[in-house]
C-alpha positions as CSV (number, residue, x, y, z in Angstrom):
1,M,0.1,93.4,23.2
2,L,2.6,93.3,26.2
3,M,3.4,96.5,25.3
4,N,2.4,99.5,23.2
5,R,2.1,97.9,19.9
6,R,3.5,99.6,16.9
7,S,1.2,100.1,13.9
8,F,3.7,100.3,11.1
9,L,1.7,97.8,9.2
10,A,-1.8,99.0,9.8
11,G,-2.1,99.5,6.1
12,A,-0.8,96.1,5.0
13,S,-4.0,94.3,5.1
14,G,-6.0,97.3,3.3
15,V,-7.7,97.8,6.6
16,T,-7.7,101.8,7.5
17,L,-9.3,103.1,10.7
18,A,-11.8,104.7,8.1
19,T,-12.6,101.3,6.8
20,L,-12.5,99.9,10.5
21,L,-15.5,102.8,11.2
22,A,-17.7,102.5,8.0
23,G,-20.9,101.1,8.6
24,C,-20.6,101.6,12.4
25,Q,-23.1,103.5,14.1
26,R,-23.0,106.4,16.4
27,S,-22.6,105.4,20.0
28,S,-25.8,106.6,21.2
29,S,-28.0,104.4,18.4
30,A,-25.7,101.1,18.5
31,N,-26.4,98.0,20.7
32,L,-23.0,96.8,21.0
33,R,-20.0,99.2,21.9
34,L,-16.6,97.8,21.5
35,A,-13.3,99.8,22.5
36,M,-10.0,98.2,20.8
37,V,-6.7,99.0,19.3
38,V,-7.1,99.8,15.9
39,N,-7.1,96.7,13.4
40,S,-7.4,94.1,16.3
41,V,-10.5,93.0,14.7
42,P,-10.7,93.6,10.9
43,A,-13.3,95.4,9.7
44,Q,-14.8,92.9,7.7
45,L,-15.6,91.0,10.9
46,L,-17.5,94.0,12.3
47,D,-19.3,94.2,9.1
48,A,-20.1,90.5,9.1
49,F,-21.4,90.4,12.7
50,Q,-23.5,93.3,11.7
51,Q,-25.1,91.5,8.8
52,L,-26.0,88.4,10.5
53,P,-29.8,88.4,10.3
54,E,-30.7,86.9,13.5
55,R,-28.6,89.5,15.6
56,G,-29.7,92.7,13.9
57,S,-26.8,94.2,15.9
58,S,-25.3,97.6,15.2
59,V,-21.8,98.2,16.6
60,A,-19.9,101.4,17.6
61,V,-16.2,101.2,17.9
62,T,-14.0,103.6,20.1
63,P,-10.4,103.1,18.3
64,Q,-7.5,103.7,20.3
65,D,-3.9,103.6,19.4
66,S,-2.5,101.4,21.8
67,L,-3.2,99.1,24.8
68,L,-2.1,101.7,27.3
69,E,-4.7,104.3,25.8
70,L,-7.5,100.9,26.4
71,Y,-6.1,100.7,29.7
72,S,-6.9,104.7,30.5
73,L,-10.1,104.3,29.4
74,L,-11.0,101.5,32.1
75,Q,-9.6,103.7,34.8
76,D,-11.5,107.0,33.5
77,W,-14.7,104.6,33.4
78,H,-14.0,103.4,36.9
79,A,-13.2,107.1,38.3
80,Q,-16.3,108.6,36.5
81,A,-19.7,109.2,38.1
82,Q,-22.6,106.4,37.1
83,G,-24.0,107.2,33.7
84,A,-21.9,109.9,32.9
85,A,-20.8,108.7,29.6
86,P,-21.1,105.7,27.3
87,I,-19.3,102.7,28.8
88,A,-18.2,99.9,26.1
89,D,-19.7,96.5,26.5
90,W,-16.0,95.0,25.8
91,V,-12.5,96.2,25.9
92,S,-9.8,94.7,24.0
93,L,-6.7,94.0,26.5
94,A,-3.8,91.9,26.4
95,D,-3.3,89.0,28.8
96,Y,-0.3,90.6,30.4
97,W,-2.6,93.4,31.4
98,L,-5.5,91.3,32.8
99,A,-3.7,91.3,36.4
100,P,-3.4,94.8,37.0
101,A,-6.9,95.4,35.6
102,I,-8.3,92.7,38.0
103,R,-6.4,94.1,41.0
104,Q,-7.6,97.6,40.5
105,E,-10.8,96.6,39.9
106,L,-11.4,98.1,36.6
107,V,-12.9,95.0,35.2
108,Q,-15.6,92.4,36.3
109,P,-16.0,88.6,35.9
110,I,-17.6,87.4,32.7
111,E,-20.5,84.6,33.2
112,V,-19.8,82.1,30.0
113,A,-22.3,79.5,30.8
114,T,-24.3,80.9,27.9
115,L,-21.4,81.1,25.6
116,S,-22.1,77.7,23.1
117,R,-18.5,77.6,21.8
118,W,-16.9,78.3,25.4
119,A,-16.8,74.5,26.2
120,A,-15.1,73.5,22.8
121,L,-11.9,75.4,23.7
122,N,-8.7,74.0,24.5
123,P,-8.3,74.0,28.3
124,V,-5.3,76.7,28.0
125,W,-7.7,79.5,27.6
126,P,-10.1,79.0,30.7
127,E,-6.7,78.2,32.3
128,L,-5.1,81.8,31.3
129,V,-8.4,83.7,32.2
130,R,-9.6,82.1,35.3
131,R,-8.2,84.4,38.2
132,D,-8.2,85.0,41.6
133,R,-9.1,88.8,42.8
134,S,-5.5,89.2,42.9
135,G,-5.1,88.5,39.3
136,I,-3.6,85.1,39.8
137,P,-4.5,82.1,37.9
138,S,-6.4,80.0,40.3
139,P,-8.8,76.7,39.7
140,E,-11.1,78.5,41.7
141,G,-11.1,81.9,40.5
142,S,-13.5,83.7,38.0
143,I,-13.5,84.0,34.3
144,W,-12.5,87.6,33.9
145,A,-11.9,87.8,30.1
146,V,-12.7,86.0,26.8
147,P,-10.0,85.3,24.2
148,Y,-10.2,86.1,20.5
149,R,-6.6,86.3,18.8
150,W,-3.3,85.5,20.0
151,S,0.5,85.6,18.9
152,H,3.8,84.2,19.8
153,L,7.1,85.7,19.6
154,V,9.3,84.4,16.6
155,L,13.0,85.1,14.9
156,L,12.9,87.3,11.9
157,Y,16.2,87.8,10.1
158,D,17.4,88.6,6.4
159,P,19.5,85.6,5.2
160,T,21.2,87.8,2.6
161,R,23.0,89.4,5.2
162,L,24.5,86.4,6.9
163,P,27.8,84.9,5.3
164,K,27.2,82.8,2.5
165,S,28.2,79.4,4.4
166,A,26.5,80.4,7.2
167,A,23.5,78.1,8.9
168,Q,19.8,79.6,8.9
169,L,18.8,80.8,12.6
170,Q,16.6,78.3,14.2
171,T,16.9,78.7,18.2
172,W,17.0,81.5,20.5
173,A,20.8,80.8,21.2
174,D,21.6,81.3,17.3
175,L,20.9,85.1,18.3
176,L,24.6,84.9,20.2
177,R,26.3,83.7,16.7
178,P,29.2,86.1,16.1
179,E,27.7,87.3,12.8
180,L,25.1,88.8,14.4
181,A,27.4,91.2,16.6
182,R,25.5,94.5,17.4
183,R,23.1,93.3,14.3
184,V,20.1,92.4,16.7
185,V,16.9,94.1,17.5
186,L,15.2,92.8,20.7
187,P,11.7,94.0,22.5
188,D,12.3,96.8,24.9
189,H,10.7,95.0,27.9
190,P,12.4,93.1,30.4
191,R,9.9,89.9,30.7
192,L,10.0,89.1,27.2
193,V,13.8,89.6,26.6
194,L,14.7,87.3,30.0
195,G,11.7,85.2,29.2
196,L,13.4,84.3,25.6
197,A,16.8,83.7,27.4
198,Q,15.2,81.4,30.0
199,K,13.3,79.4,27.3
200,A,16.9,79.3,25.6
201,L,18.2,77.6,28.7
202,G,15.4,75.1,29.3
203,S,13.7,76.9,31.9
204,S,10.3,78.6,32.7
205,A,9.9,82.1,31.8
206,N,7.8,82.6,34.5
207,G,10.5,81.9,37.4
208,A,10.3,83.4,40.3
209,D,14.1,84.1,40.5
210,P,15.4,84.3,37.1
211,A,19.3,84.9,38.7
212,A,18.7,81.2,39.7
213,V,18.9,79.9,36.2
214,A,22.2,78.2,35.7
215,G,23.9,80.1,33.0
216,L,21.6,83.1,32.5
217,D,23.9,85.8,33.5
218,T,26.6,84.5,30.9
219,F,23.7,84.1,28.5
220,M,22.4,87.6,29.0
221,A,25.8,89.6,28.8
222,D,26.6,87.6,25.7
223,L,23.0,88.7,24.4
224,H,23.4,92.4,25.2
225,Q,26.8,92.6,23.4
226,Q,24.6,91.3,20.1
227,V,21.9,94.0,20.7
228,R,21.9,97.0,18.3
229,T,18.9,98.3,20.1
230,Y,15.8,97.3,22.4
231,D,13.0,98.7,20.5
232,S,9.3,97.5,20.9
233,N,7.8,100.0,18.3
234,H,9.8,100.4,15.3
235,Y,11.6,96.7,15.2
236,L,10.7,96.0,11.9
237,E,11.8,99.1,10.1
238,S,15.3,98.5,11.3
239,L,15.3,95.1,9.7
240,I,13.9,96.6,6.2
241,V,16.3,99.5,6.1
242,G,19.5,97.2,6.8
243,D,20.4,98.7,10.5
244,A,19.8,95.1,11.6
245,T,20.0,91.3,10.6
246,A,17.7,89.7,13.1
247,V,15.1,90.8,15.0
248,V,12.5,89.5,17.8
249,G,8.7,90.1,17.1
250,W,5.2,89.2,17.5
251,S,4.0,86.9,14.6
252,D,0.9,88.9,14.0
253,D,3.3,91.8,12.8
254,V,5.6,89.8,11.2
255,L,3.4,87.9,8.8
256,P,2.1,90.6,6.7
257,L,5.8,91.7,6.4
258,L,7.0,88.2,5.2
259,R,4.2,88.8,2.1
260,Q,5.9,92.0,1.1
261,Y,9.4,91.0,1.6
262,R,10.1,87.4,0.0
263,Q,14.0,87.6,1.1
264,L,13.2,87.5,4.8
265,A,13.2,84.1,6.8
266,V,11.5,83.3,10.1
267,A,11.7,80.6,12.7
268,V,9.9,79.7,16.0
269,P,12.7,78.4,18.3
270,P,11.8,74.8,19.0
271,E,12.8,75.1,22.6
272,G,9.5,77.1,22.9
273,T,8.5,80.8,22.8
274,L,6.1,83.2,24.3
275,L,2.6,83.8,23.6
276,S,0.4,86.9,24.0
277,A,-3.9,86.7,23.5
278,Q,-5.7,89.7,23.1
279,L,-8.9,89.2,25.4
280,W,-12.5,91.0,25.5
281,V,-12.9,92.3,29.3
282,R,-15.8,93.8,30.9
283,P,-15.7,97.5,32.4
284,K,-16.6,97.2,36.2
285,P,-19.2,99.9,35.8
286,A,-20.9,98.5,32.9
287,P,-24.6,96.9,33.7
288,A,-25.3,93.1,32.7
289,P,-24.4,92.6,29.1
290,A,-27.3,92.6,26.8
291,P,-27.9,90.0,24.2
292,A,-25.8,91.5,21.4
293,A,-23.2,91.6,23.7
294,L,-23.0,88.0,24.4
295,D,-23.5,87.3,20.8
296,W,-20.7,89.2,20.1
297,L,-18.3,86.8,22.2
298,D,-20.0,83.6,20.7
299,F,-19.1,85.1,17.2
300,C,-15.7,85.4,18.3
301,L,-15.4,82.1,19.3
302,G,-16.9,80.8,15.8
303,D,-15.7,79.1,13.0
304,D,-16.5,82.0,10.8
305,F,-14.7,84.3,13.0
306,A,-11.3,82.2,12.8
307,T,-11.5,82.0,9.1
308,Q,-11.9,85.5,8.6
309,L,-9.6,86.8,11.2
310,A,-6.8,84.4,9.5
311,I,-7.3,85.7,5.8
312,F,-7.9,89.6,6.9
313,G,-6.0,89.7,10.4
314,Q,-3.4,87.2,9.5
315,T,-3.4,86.1,13.1
316,P,-5.1,82.7,14.6
317,S,-8.3,82.7,16.7
318,P,-8.4,80.4,20.1
319,L,-10.3,78.0,18.1
320,L,-7.2,76.9,16.4
321,W,-5.2,76.5,19.4
322,G,-3.5,72.7,19.2
323,G,-4.4,72.0,15.8
324,T,-1.8,70.9,13.3
325,P,-0.9,73.2,10.6
326,P,-2.9,71.7,7.7
327,Q,-6.1,72.2,9.9
328,W,-5.4,75.8,9.7
329,P,-6.9,78.5,7.3
330,E,-4.3,78.9,4.4
331,P,-3.0,82.2,5.3
332,L,-2.0,81.4,8.4
333,Q,0.2,78.2,7.1
334,T,2.9,80.1,5.1
335,P,5.5,80.4,5.4
336,P,6.0,77.1,7.4
337,G,8.7,78.6,9.7
338,I,6.0,80.8,11.1
339,V,3.8,78.4,12.6
340,L,3.4,77.3,16.1
341,T,3.3,73.7,15.8
342,P,1.6,71.7,18.5
343,A,5.0,70.4,19.8
344,I,6.5,73.9,20.2
345,A,3.4,75.1,21.4
346,D,3.3,72.5,24.4
347,Q,6.9,74.2,25.2
348,S,5.6,77.9,25.0
349,E,4.4,80.3,28.1
350,F,2.4,83.3,28.3
351,L,3.9,85.7,30.9
352,L,2.2,85.1,34.2
353,P,1.7,87.9,37.0
354,L,4.6,87.5,39.5
355,S,4.6,88.4,43.2
356,T,6.3,92.1,43.9
357,E,9.4,90.3,45.0
358,A,9.9,88.7,42.0
359,E,9.0,91.2,39.7
360,A,11.8,93.3,41.8
361,R,14.1,90.9,40.8
362,Y,13.4,90.8,37.2
363,G,13.8,94.6,37.1
364,R,17.3,94.9,38.9
365,L,18.8,92.1,36.8
366,W,17.2,94.0,33.5
367,Q,18.8,97.0,35.0
368,S,22.1,95.4,35.9
369,L,22.4,94.2,32.2
370,R,21.7,97.3,30.6
371,A,23.8,99.6,32.8
């Protein structure tokens, strides 16, 4: 999502790369071309779309192992001669990457007026993807992407490694507890770590000057002393093998693990968390979308997609945002600790683009803390 997401649990849902490609057509004969990280859309959903009688669509998938590789694809297509190679109709991209893609003119605006479910989305989604030409959210901007899944940062831990009398972990500040000294794994990403610290202190994760947040320096210095390692790719393994007691990770990574390792516990801090969305973007050189390409976007915003994404992908669709847990498909309701309730969602944030000066401030603070 915000980084090169790991594929440690790629087989947990029973969907492999071979399964993903089964039934999909060769690129030359397909009328819908998708480029995405492996497993970001379960194979069952690709099959379901192709079997819709009114669509008659065939899908070609260009699977990649990381968001960085997808971003490189966009750059390659932008640089290539017109018509040199087939270009995907839609490329999966994380919201964090949308601003640079817009600034580098790798993507083009999307006309959403013909999408039957767009108007039904919670306003949080149009606000996220409506940007000006520099990638900054703007009410006067264009729609640059269509979201199809999202996740949130959670606190995952092993209660059996806590002292018997210790309370369960619930808040970001609980990461500072003495029994977690050198037993915490955090993402290797400055915006995520500084963002959760800002949320812990009641501030926005998108502030222009994190150093201006009262108490942040102390909180971060104390937090750094708790950290065994900063790792965005193998953090779950650290918890499983016993090298860590608590990790911070994404809900869609964590949920399959909780099904397998029942002793683990999870919490979404009530002070709010950080969010990430997967989006469909249209490469800049791509021609006007064909009917099958627009059908795919409508399909991704539909009820059937939301239900099957919950079952096979164990992650929510934008259609579920703002709903209470009983309204969600059953696979997303348990364990209750992983659910992003409406009250916590109201306190949570996507990481938005910052000015060059603000990015530099975050970078300097991050380096000073890691020194």
